[in-house]
GUVOVO-907631 format. One record per residue (C-alpha): z, x, y; residue in three letters. Coordinates in steps of 0.02 Angstrom, whole numbers, padded with zeros to 5 digits, always signed. Example, Ala and Ser with C-alpha at 12.3 -4.5 7.8 and 13.67 -1.06 7.14 Angstrom:
2
+00390+00615-00225Ala
+00357+00684-00053Ser
***
This chain:
633
+02715+04488-01940Met
+02543+04440-02003Thr
+02427+04362-01875Arg
+02348+04200-01938Pro
+02164+04211-01971Ala
+02049+04138-01839Ala
+01969+03972-01882Arg
+01787+03979-01929Thr
+01656+03871-01841Gly
+01649+03752-01989Ser
+01839+03731-01988Glu
+01836+03696-01801Thr
+01705+03562-01825Arg
+01806+03489-01968His
+01958+03471-01853Leu
+01859+03388-01715Ala
+01902+03207-01678Leu
+01778+03073-01735Pro
+01668+03011-01591Pro
+01746+02837-01584Trp
+01921+02912-01563Leu
+01867+03050-01445Ala
+01787+02920-01330His
+01949+02820-01326Ala
+02043+02973-01264Leu
+01914+03025-01135Arg
+01942+02985-00950Ala
+01831+03005-00798Gln
+01876+03136-00669Arg
+01852+03147-00482Gly
+01939+03130-00315Pro
+02044+02976-00279Ile
+01937+02844-00191Pro
+02060+02813-00049Trp
+01949+02688+00041Ser
+01939+02580-00117Ala
+02128+02598-00140Val
+02156+02531+00036Val
+02037+02385+00004Arg
+02127+02346-00158Gly
+02295+02342-00070Ala
+02226+02225+00064Leu
+02140+02106-00056Ala
+02237+02010-00191Ala
+02413+02033-00123Gly
+02382+01973+00056Pro
+02276+01828-00007Leu
+02417+01770-00120Leu
+02545+01791+00019Leu
+02441+01687+00140Ala
+02421+01549+00010Ala
+02608+01545-00027Val
+02648+01534+00158Leu
+02534+01382+00183Val
+02592+01297+00023Gly
+02430+01317-00079Arg
+02494+01440-00208Thr
+02377+01386-00349Ser
+02223+01415-00242Leu
+02294+01582-00190Gly
+02308+01630-00373Val
+02124+01587-00400Val
+02071+01684-00245Ala
+02176+01834-00297Ala
+02098+01834-00471Ile
+01925+01835-00390Ala
+01975+01980-00278Ala
+02040+02074-00430Met
+01877+02049-00525Leu
+01779+02105-00371Ala
+01892+02257-00358Gly
+01844+02308-00535Ile
+01661+02308-00477Asn
+01702+02398-00313Asp
+01628+02567-00357Arg
+01570+02710-00243Pro
+01403+02680-00161Gly
+01321+02609-00008Ser
+01377+02453+00085Arg
+01209+02370+00056Arg
+01218+02398-00131Ala
+01395+02328-00133Ser
+01330+02160-00071Val
+01235+02135-00234Lys
+01361+02224-00344Arg
+01507+02116-00283Leu
+01418+01959-00224Gly
+01309+01914-00373Val
+01453+01921-00500Pro
+01561+01818-00379Ala
+01430+01681-00372Leu
+01418+01682-00561Ala
+01608+01673-00573Gly
+01615+01523-00457Ala
+01486+01434-00566Cys
+01586+01476-00721Gly
+01744+01409-00641Leu
+01658+01245-00602Leu
+01590+01228-00779Val
+01756+01271-00860Gly
+01859+01159-00746Thr
+01757+01001-00767Tyr
+01722+01030-00951Ala
+01905+01063-00988Gly
+01955+00903-00899Ala
+01825+00785-00973His
+01778+00840-01150Val
+01873+00869-01310Gly
+01916+01034-01392Ala
+01765+01037-01509Val
+01636+00998-01375Val
+01721+01120-01256Leu
+01712+01258-01386Thr
+01527+01225-01416Leu
+01493+01223-01229Leu
+01584+01388-01200Leu
+01490+01463-01348Thr
+01326+01414-01265Gly
+01382+01492-01101Val
+01423+01650-01198Gly
+01249+01654-01274Leu
+01169+01641-01101Leu
+01286+01766-01018Ala
+01265+01892-01158Gly
+01076+01888-01149Gly
+01075+01905-00960Val
+01197+02052-00968Ser
+01067+02169-01043Val
+00961+02162-00884Ile
+01069+02288-00792Gly
+01241+02331-00722Pro
+01244+02192-00592Val
+01186+02063-00718Ala
+01317+02125-00840Ser
+01453+02104-00707Gly
+01388+01929-00672Ala
+01393+01885-00857Gly
+01571+01949-00871Thr
+01634+01848-00723Gln
+01539+01693-00780Leu
+01630+01697-00947Leu
+01802+01748-00882Val
+01798+01616-00745Ala
+01741+01479-00865Ser
+01887+01522-00980Ala
+02008+01519-00832Ile
+01937+01354-00771Gly
+01959+01273-00941Ala
+02123+01355-00991Gly
+02224+01371-00830Met
+02284+01201-00768Pro
+02276+01192-00578Val
+02302+01031-00478Pro
+02155+01057-00358Glu
+01980+00991-00391Ala
+01850+01103-00472Gly
+01743+01124-00315Trp
+01896+01177-00215Leu
+01942+01305-00347Arg
+01764+01373-00342Ala
+01774+01390-00152Leu
+01940+01481-00170Ala
+01858+01599-00297Phe
+01714+01636-00178Leu
+01837+01661-00034Ala
+01936+01789-00135Gly
+01784+01891-00184Ala
+01709+01868-00010Gly
+01867+01938+00069Trp
+01853+02101-00029Leu
+01667+02110+00009Leu
+01705+02087+00195Ala
+01830+02230+00184Leu
+01696+02338+00101Arg
+01570+02301+00238Leu
+01685+02313+00389Leu
+01809+02453+00352Leu
+01740+02628+00385Pro
+01747+02755+00245Thr
+01869+02897+00285Pro
+01777+03054+00336Gly
+01613+02965+00373Ala
+01590+03016+00554Thr
+01408+03070+00557Ala
+01294+02943+00640Gly
+01303+02757+00604Asp
+01454+02724+00490Phe
+01361+02580+00408Arg
+01254+02705+00312Phe
+01386+02828+00253Asp
+01357+02785+00069Gly
+01168+02798+00087Glu
+01182+02962+00180Arg
+01295+03039+00047Ala
+01178+02979-00091Ala
+01022+03056-00011Val
+01114+03219+00025Ala
+01167+03226-00158Ala
+00982+03222-00208Val
+00944+03379-00108Tyr
+01099+03463-00180Glu
+01041+03418-00355Ala
+00869+03492-00319Val
+00952+03654-00263Ala
+01062+03656-00419Asp
+00909+03633-00531Leu
+00816+03775-00445Leu
+00965+03890-00472Glu
+00974+03840-00655Ala
+00787+03865-00688Ala
+00763+03981-00837Gly
+00943+03959-00897Ser
+01028+03851-01029Lys
+01095+03737-00891Asp
+00922+03679-00841Gly
+00921+03520-00948Ile
+01091+03463-00885Ala
+01042+03498-00704Arg
+00880+03400-00724Arg
+00980+03253-00793Ala
+01098+03268-00643Ala
+00947+03262-00526Leu
+00887+03103-00612Thr
+01059+03023-00590Ala
+01062+03073-00406Ala
+00889+02999-00376Leu
+00937+02838-00465Asp
+01096+02823-00362His
+01005+02855-00197Ala
+00866+02733-00242Gln
+00994+02597-00280Asp
+01092+02636-00122Ala
+00939+02616-00010Leu
+00856+02472-00102Ala
+00997+02345-00081Gly
+00973+02170-00008Pro
+00920+02152+00174Arg
+00875+02011+00292Leu
+00709+02092+00334Arg
+00583+02163+00212Arg
+00579+02335+00294Tyr
+00712+02450+00366Ala
+00761+02376+00533Ser
+00854+02518+00620Ser
+00807+02696+00667Ala
+00951+02767+00563Ala
+00894+02672+00409Glu
+00711+02720+00431Arg
+00765+02901+00446Arg
+00862+02891+00283Leu
+00713+02813+00196His
+00602+02955+00257Ala
+00728+03085+00200Gln
+00737+03007+00027Tyr
+00547+02998+00012Ala
+00534+03181+00064Ala
+00648+03230-00081Ala
+00528+03164-00214Leu
+00398+03303-00205Pro
+00540+03429-00199Leu
+00613+03353-00358Ala
+00442+03358-00439Glu
+00417+03542-00399Ala
+00593+03587-00454Ala
+00567+03497-00620Thr
+00405+03593-00647Ala
+00493+03758-00613Leu
+00631+03714-00736Ala
+00498+03666-00866Trp
+00417+03837-00847Ala
+00580+03915-00907Gly
+00575+04061-00787Glu
+00705+04106-00657Ala
+00652+04077-00476Val
+00702+04181-00323Pro
+00875+04141-00259Gly
+00810+04096-00087Arg
+00715+03948-00162Ala
+00873+03843-00165Ser
+00922+03881+00016Glu
+00798+03759+00090Gly
+00857+03605-00009Pro
+01038+03649+00030Arg
+01001+03655+00217Arg
+00912+03488+00201Leu
+01065+03417+00113Ala
+01177+03476+00255Ala
+01058+03400+00383Ala
+01065+03231+00295Val
+01253+03235+00275Arg
+01287+03286+00456Glu
+01142+03185+00530Asn
+01068+03336+00618Thr
+00900+03425+00625His
+00853+03543+00485Thr
+00824+03701+00588Gly
+00720+03842+00512Pro
+00695+03831+00324Leu
+00668+03985+00213Pro
+00503+03981+00120Ala
+00502+04035-00064Pro
+00372+04151-00139His
+00204+04063-00167Arg
+00162+04158-00327Ser
+00149+04007-00445Ala
+00087+03827-00430Pro
+00263+03754-00438Ala
+00326+03877-00305Leu
+00179+03832-00193Arg
+00218+03648-00221Ala
+00400+03682-00175Leu
+00348+03769-00015Asp
+00231+03627+00033Asp
+00367+03499-00005Ala
+00491+03593+00107Leu
+00366+03592+00251Leu
+00334+03407+00223His
+00521+03373+00220Ala
+00548+03465+00384Ala
+00412+03361+00465Asp
+00482+03199+00393Ala
+00658+03243+00454Phe
+00594+03273+00631Asp
+00487+03115+00640Gln
+00614+03002+00555Gly
+00483+02872+00507Lys
+00519+02755+00362Gly
+00464+02802+00188Gly
+00425+02709+00028Asp
+00572+02704-00095Leu
+00447+02707-00239His
+00531+02568-00336Thr
+00437+02450-00450Arg
+00507+02275-00434Arg
+00535+02182-00597Arg
+00459+02010-00603Thr
+00543+01854-00670Ala
+00438+01876-00827Lys
+00506+02052-00851Asp
+00685+01992-00831Leu
+00656+01849-00953Phe
+00588+01970-01083Arg
+00741+02082-01064Leu
+00866+01939-01077Ala
+00783+01854-01225Phe
+00707+02004-01312Gly
+00780+02089-01466Ala
+00922+02172-01371Gly
+00966+02016-01273Gly
+00963+01903-01425Arg
+01074+02016-01529Glu
+01200+02046-01391Tyr
+01198+01864-01334Gly
+01234+01803-01509Leu
+01378+01926-01529Arg
+01454+01877-01360Val
+01435+01693-01401Ala
+01523+01711-01568Leu
+01666+01813-01495Cys
+01690+01701-01344Phe
+01672+01539-01443Gly
+01790+01598-01580Ala
+01917+01655-01450Gly
+01910+01486-01363Ala
+01927+01392-01528Ala
+02076+01493-01588Val
+02160+01483-01418Ala
+02143+01294-01411Gln
+02205+01276-01590Ala
+02360+01379-01548Leu
+02383+01281-01388His
+02378+01111-01474His
+02493+01178-01611Ala
+02615+01227-01472Arg
+02615+01409-01527Trp
+02628+01450-01343Tyr
+02791+01354-01327Gly
+02809+01294-01149Gln
+02655+01390-01088His
+02506+01280-01043Thr
+02381+01420-01009His
+02265+01469-01153Trp
+02131+01566-01059Tyr
+02196+01741-01103Trp
+02124+01754-01279Leu
+01941+01709-01240Pro
+01946+01808-01077Ala
+02010+01960-01173Thr
+01870+01938-01300Ala
+01743+01947-01157Val
+01803+02118-01099Phe
+01813+02181-01278Leu
+01635+02133-01322Val
+01558+02217-01169Lys
+01471+02382-01218Pro
+01474+02439-01035Asp
+01656+02488-01066Leu
+01625+02601-01215Gly
+01603+02590-01405Pro
+01681+02442-01496Leu
+01829+02527-01581Val
+01867+02627-01423Ser
+01872+02466-01321Arg
+01986+02382-01448Val
+02108+02528-01455Leu
+02114+02545-01265Cys
+02132+02358-01236Arg
+02274+02342-01361Ala
+02368+02494-01295Ala
+02341+02445-01113Gly
+02398+02266-01139Thr
+02556+02319-01229Val
+02598+02446-01094Leu
+02558+02325-00952Gly
+02657+02182-01029Ala
+02809+02293-01056Leu
+02800+02362-00880Val
+02785+02188-00807Phe
+02931+02124-00911Ala
+03039+02260-00835Gly
+02983+02221-00657Phe
+03000+02033-00682Ala
+03182+02056-00732Ala
+03231+02140-00569Val
+03107+02089-00433Leu
+03146+01944-00316Pro
+03028+01795-00325Arg
+02902+01768-00256Pro
+02903+01911-00129Glu
+02934+02048-00258Gly
+02795+01985-00369Leu
+02675+01973-00222Ile
+02713+02154-00180Ala
+02680+02199-00363Leu
+02510+02112-00351Val
+02467+02214-00195Ala
+02518+02378-00278Val
+02420+02336-00436Ser
+02266+02294-00331Gly
+02278+02465-00248Ala
+02288+02550-00418Leu
+02133+02466-00492Ile
+02005+02587-00414Pro
+02098+02733-00491Val
+02133+02646-00657Ala
+01947+02609-00686Thr
+01928+02789-00745Arg
+02000+02739-00914His
+01989+02569-00998Phe
+02169+02574-01061Ala
+02237+02614-00888Ala
+02129+02478-00810Gln
+02191+02354-00940Thr
+02372+02398-00906Ala
+02354+02375-00718Val
+02257+02212-00735Val
+02386+02145-00858Thr
+02527+02177-00735Val
+02428+02098-00593Leu
+02378+01940-00688Val
+02551+01912-00761Leu
+02625+01927-00587Ala
+02495+01807-00518Leu
+02524+01669-00645Val
+02713+01687-00630Met
+02699+01660-00442Val
+02592+01508-00486Gly
+02735+01435-00589Gly
+02706+01498-00766Glu
+02858+01572-00856Pro
+02866+01754-00910Gln
+02729+01774-01042Ala
+02724+01958-01092Ser
+02757+01931-01278Ala
+02626+01794-01299Ser
+02496+01896-01204Arg
+02520+02041-01324Ile
+02496+01925-01473Gly
+02340+01845-01398Glu
+02266+02015-01359Thr
+02290+02074-01538Leu
+02207+01914-01600Leu
+02060+01943-01483Ala
+02046+02123-01546Cys
+02037+02060-01726Ala
+01904+01930-01682Ile
+01793+02055-01592Val
+01810+02185-01730Leu
+01759+02058-01861Ile
+01613+01987-01762Val
+01558+02160-01709Gly
+01531+02212-01889His
+01451+02050-01951Leu
+01269+02062-02006Pro
+01152+01982-01880Met
+00975+01911-01895Pro
+00840+02042-01867Gly
+00862+02229-01848Gln
+01029+02300-01790Arg
+01039+02416-01640Gly
+00937+02297-01534Gly
+01001+02366-01369Thr
+00955+02545-01415Val
+00785+02491-01478Arg
+00750+02391-01320Ala
+00801+02535-01206Arg
+00700+02660-01306Leu
+00547+02547-01304Ala
+00562+02531-01115Ala
+00574+02721-01098Ala
+00422+02744-01211Gly
+00319+02619-01110Ser
+00368+02702-00945Ala
+00325+02875-01012Ala
+00158+02807-01074Asp
+00116+02735-00903Ala
+00166+02897-00815Tyr
+00066+03007-00934Leu
-00087+02895-00926Ala
-00086+02901-00736His
-00074+03091-00731Val
-00216+03107-00858Leu
-00322+02992-00749Arg
-00286+03107-00603Glu
-00345+03253-00710Ala
-00511+03163-00736Arg
-00523+03112-00553Asp
-00456+03253-00440Pro
-00507+03156-00283Met
-00385+03012-00317Ala
-00302+03030-00146Gly
-00126+03006-00076Pro
-00106+02829-00140Asp
-00124+02895-00317Ser
+00015+03022-00284Arg
+00131+02885-00218Ala
+00097+02783-00375Thr
+00133+02936-00479Arg
+00303+02959-00398Trp
+00345+02776-00431Thr
+00296+02795-00614Leu
+00393+02958-00628Arg
+00550+02876-00558Arg
+00530+02732-00680Glu
+00507+02852-00827Ala
+00662+02955-00787Tyr
+00769+02802-00749Arg
+00725+02716-00913Thr
+00755+02879-01006Leu
+00929+02892-00931Ala
+00967+02711-00981Glu
+00907+02745-01158Ala
+01013+02902-01171Glu
+01167+02806-01113Thr
+01139+02670-01243Ala
+01111+02798-01381Ile
+01268+02896-01334Thr
+01373+02737-01343Leu
+01295+02685-01508Ala
+01326+02858-01583Ala
+01512+02842-01542Ala
+01532+02683-01644Glu
+01604+02679-01820Leu
+01479+02745-01950Pro
+01440+02567-02008Ala
+01368+02529-01836Leu
+01312+02703-01782Ala
+01191+02719-01929Arg
+01079+02583-01857His
+01026+02697-01713Ser
+01007+02859-01813Glu
+00857+02960-01758Gly
+00846+02878-01587Ala
+00921+03032-01503Asp
+00781+03140-01572Glu
+00648+03020-01509Val
+00723+03012-01334Val
+00734+03203-01330Ala
+00548+03213-01366Val
+00513+03083-01232Leu
+00617+03183-01108Glu
+00517+03341-01144Gln
+00357+03240-01131Leu
+00401+03172-00959Val
+00454+03346-00899Asp
+00290+03417-00961Thr
+00194+03276-00878Thr
+00280+03319-00714Thr
+00232+03501-00732Ala
+00053+03445-00766Cys
+00052+03340-00608Ala
+00106+03489-00503Val
-00027+03597-00586Gln
-00160+03466-00549Leu
-00111+03460-00365Asp
-00129+03649-00357Asp
-00285+03686-00458Ser
-00359+03518-00511Gly
-00348+03557-00698Arg
-00218+03576-00834Leu
-00173+03745-00908Ser
-00200+03782-01092Ala
-00012+03792-01119Arg
+00015+03621-01043Gln
-00121+03542-01150Arg
-00050+03620-01308Glu
+00127+03564-01269Gln
+00073+03387-01226Leu
-00023+03373-01389Thr
+00124+03441-01490Glu
+00250+03325-01406Leu
+00138+03175-01436Leu
+00128+03219-01620Arg
+00318+03238-01630Gln
+00339+03070-01545Phe
+00222+02988-01670Glu
+00319+03063-01816Lys
+00484+03004-01744Gly
+00414+02831-01716Arg
+00358+02818-01896Glu
+00518+02895-01967Arg
+00639+02783-01873Thr
+00535+02624-01884Gly
+00561+02593-01699Leu
+00438+02479-01611Arg
+00374+02600-01480Leu
+00207+02612-01391Pro
+00070+02718-01468Glu
+00044+02859-01345Leu
-00128+02939-01332Pro
-00149+03089-01447Leu
-00306+03152-01359Ala
-00262+03255-01205Val
***
């Protein structure tokens, strides 16, 4: 028997799935978040049960929907960060519910469609500011569609209070219930403690990968860990500064990790392997953070190179900071209202806002036309189509075609599953139990958009049936397919100005941050006596540079996974961001060298000059509006 010939590399690449399809089949991995599962089970289902028992079922449906939306945003992290991550979108949702309720009751279909289109324009522009703003924009639009398209006997202000109560109930569960396994120290800071410990682990991983092909990936993982820890510690508080000893200690431990991260990045940039014992110190610091104990003796690495000497000094500084436990600066640069306005109404915000407005407005118009034509039959709710369009047009959930495929498949699966349950479950108790089970599954289902859609479909269909609406699986499938068609059409329409606005905006922000960081380090080279304040500013600028780079890389990765008609608008951006990444890494190595000797090495000057030339060529080739970085080093 003849053995088939092995496939060549070109044949393997030819058989690879296109990016837009591969993304649709990809799912996140990780342990089951049991604490979030418990919160999900205790949120929507019990709220609905309590409302049914007191005879206010319609308000219970609204509260359960709010709890469901908050559950989608209930991601791993610190309790303090969850206040903003869950609370801000809930406030936006309550405002949207008010607008939708009163507009739906007092204006005609045409005016209502124009009003909802305007809300979509505003919410889309605001969504580009960041993840929390994006969640707020989503809930603003979904709740306004529900307010206008879901008839409920209660007044609008009462519905808004019920919405806030539902989201507030889940937030209270997040703040009050301890996380399983979090027994070290004050349980209120378990998320913060885990985030800071992950930074030290990432430093150790980068040191072990120095000089290997894994160095770039480990440096990116260190950036992600620092971003996560910074967000976990910088959440909202009643006082300006850390108010408890445990919190001040965590702030000091985070601040002590920054010089370690700087030294580790410089060692990775050098491309040479470091002694194995170099990673032992950061791992012991990680264990001390996680277990809330003292560091004990730390092994010192060899001091044969500037970056190794910097690593040794950073370890000694960390040991001192761990023992003293005094608060430390988080090295964040607050964005002003002017900065936020520029993001929301800049090129990226305008393009995305216009696309969201068209999708949401078209969905509302088609839904109302079908409603008045009695396509729904005896159903009086028409919110599903515009609400579906909102989730489909959100780039946070993946490339456009991937979102459409997952949403269509998830809705069909969820509707069929619910139809089977609705035929056998007793009402309303069986449906309430189904809501509780679906709420518990949401934290696990968020790993894949199709699975999340299926679970949410089951939950919402159960909710509205408890509220008095007949079984609506077939119509929901039809409305979802209509929303998919609307978003696909609008997503490929030509728009005013240059396409790829989000990628361009993120890349411009990364270029500006890299420029500020490089300029500061070059000033330090000219003035070696700048002092400790200059170093603290440098760490703030370095954090901003790496954070904006990570955001740009995420936007570019999503854009590259679109259909070719859309992906071509961001071609070349990946090469520019790769040069910026090398430039920031080199700048970090220069900063460590300056701290050690007060001057840059010849290799560092040559590489900076070459990277600046490459950046200039990429800027001219792609036509991107990026800052002109200094060519004289």
